[in-house]
Steps between C-alpha positions, in 0.01 A plus 500: 500500500783569254665750738475253784657226287787732402566593862484139603744403228744767616479372857564145380797619293650689797456194719671278243790747471536522876495122532753457218731764646472347845572153364800633304635678807466183706702291254855433618770717344579483215168446325584675172804601290762729659649799322879507537645846435861505379677840497729417207474402137498127415838330502676658798592337829189624684273381219669159486468450876138619509398261224674206669320565828171575323514171312557304821217680682272417206597133522444486877178700521336423167446871441686680225738783586472750217824692434448874462826671398487868596845627406596866524568774749763298688221281633262783588236400242477149643512616862220749449288236327535272803399774746179551300410131493246344735670363815355152454809303402400480136758759397861461612838623374843343484759776505866563578725734698399776257170524687666665800774682307280699260324702775844606625582673173159614373155594622261205489120489549541252784710411802714202402454331838180622663278483190571131441461174687826302491422136422828312457855539381567286194867505402828686503734562212861601534678773306797421276755765410576435134732687266570513127796276403686804366581589860808304608378444858481135602391552860337763721817661630641537149172657391507748788858600416414551133190703583692719747772567245240661270244669727169566325614333177325165544128483423265269685162418352174492694140424413410853609549757774424357841515136394688258720785495247527877542505476879754218478729727299461783751573271796796344319645845440447602862668186636798494260555863402448407135335766283301372203245666273146359510336446159127444561291303251126446485540140615760232561477354149650799313757542778626145448500546122729801530722322753547209259565748220769677702316833519512476881751306707326405824163365616353364824273224373257239627617150402193415292563791264876465457579128531478424124747782426737371767482147358581629152794705626351829382524648851729416791365441853712654777313446828157407633307616805390256768663281760578214263594465136234428241477133411478604135823704532718308746820677387367852563576618855266689726577866565606405852744240367630754250577755772182709523296369794175680568411557135160333509254635243261220419162483335211355692159407367177487696122467477275787607123545530280808554538643850159399637521135395395275789766324705333167425545542124852647534607207717351245258685657207821521703486140614433366152779704342738377770409139424565557130841653565612204713447245222818361340360581155455870579839523671670352195317730258589809700864403544544451126394865469744616768229534764447346842162441664425741783222375724343736750192588697312820416658661806852405389442648154376822661817515712717441190325783316551741789867404544582539131312830482730632772811357330429640154371829635852574625650425158241710317545798732880487496506496118208745461322261264172627357286363220394770256123495451 
C-alpha cells in the first residue's frame, strides 16, 4: 500500500509539473523577467542605451529586464553567454559594432552573424575627431598638414586593438596619407584621460564619452562623421564639409537573441523596441548623448551586420590587424 501511494504521488507530481509547464508555455510572451546581456562595463554608451531600452520595455510589458554586464574579451564573453542561453526570448543582448569587428581580428567561439538572431537596430553614434589643445590645428585641413609634416610623431589613442577608434585611425591614414602611431588602452576611459593630460594628441571618440571635455575646452573637436552636424556641436563640420568625403566610421547598436529564437518572439521584441525608439522622449534622450535612433526590422539589422563585416574586413586585412590572445 505504501509503495502504491508513493508511485501514485509521483504520477500526480509529474502531471502537475506537466500542466504547469504547459500553462507557462501557453502564456503570451513575456511571462517572466528577461535577462539583458550587456557586453561592456556599466557607464559606457552601450550600457546607457541598453538600460534606457530595458527600462521602457519593463514599463510597457510589466516584466523586469535584468541587466547582466558581461564585459571582457572585446565582447566575446557576452556573445558566448548569449549563444548558450535558451532560445526562448528570455535572454537577449544589446551590443554594438564591436560584435562584428572582434571576429575579424581574433578567433571567437561563435559566428557573429549565423549564431545569433538579429532582432532590431537601436541607434547610431557618430565619431568625433578630437585633439589636444596643444596642437595648433583649428580645422581638418590644418590638422592633416601638421600630421603630414611630422609623420609617425602624433599619437592617437584607442580603447584597444581592433576597436572602432583603431579602425577609424587606420582608415583616416589610408584616405589622407597621414601616419600616426596608435596607442592602445584597455578601454576608452584611460584613453580619454591621457588625451586630456596631453600624453596623446588625437582620439576618435563617441560623443557621449567626450562631450563634457569638449564643453570644458580640454579637447578640441575637429570634424564629425555623418551627413549632418551634431545638434550638440553645431559649429563642428562633418568630415565631408571639411574636405574628406567618404570617411564614415560610425557606431551602431543593436539587439540580438540566440539563433533558434522563434520568429514570433523576435518580431514581438523588434516591434516593441521600434515603438520605444519612435517616442519623442527616447529621441531626446538619445540626441543629448550624441546618438540617433535607428529603427529596423530583423532582416534590415542582418543586412547591416553583413555590410559592415565586409567593410571592416577590408580595413583589417589591409592593415594586418590581429588581436593577441
